[in-house]
C-alpha positions, 0 to 999 in steps of 0.5 A: 521392458526388462527383456525377459522372455515370457514363460509358458505360465504367462499364458492367459489360459494358465489358470483355466482348468484342462478341458476333459470329455463329458462322457465316453467317446463315441465308437468310430467305425470305418469311414463310408466310401464316396459311393456309399455317401452318394447312395444315402438318402438325404432324409427329405420328404418330397411327397408334399410336392405331389399334392400340388401337381395339376393335370398339365404338370403331370402330363409334362412330367410323364406321370399318371393322371390326378386320381392316381397317387405319385411317389416323389423321390429325389429324382422326381423332385428335381424334375418337378423343380425344373418344371415349376422354375420355368413357370414363375406365376405357378410357383408364386401360388404354391404354399411357402413350405412347398416353395421351400422344399423346391428350393432345397 
């Protein structure tokens, strides 16, 4: 060893080109508040859960009888999730996509 101190040119990145943005930078608006973030929709479609509710499930969940359509939002999806998790034999009979939706 000669006791020399490395200079900035001794870096492994010395011969690399400087990274530059590919396009224009996105415009940044004001940051949303916590309440605004919590109010945003999560973007999931929970409606397929309604097709797998039998009369017993609808009765327990306080929903109208089978011929009437039910709109499933995030709150109702949580109640449906709780209903099925108490009944493992019924959840095992659901299609994979519906079970995945319940696990979100």
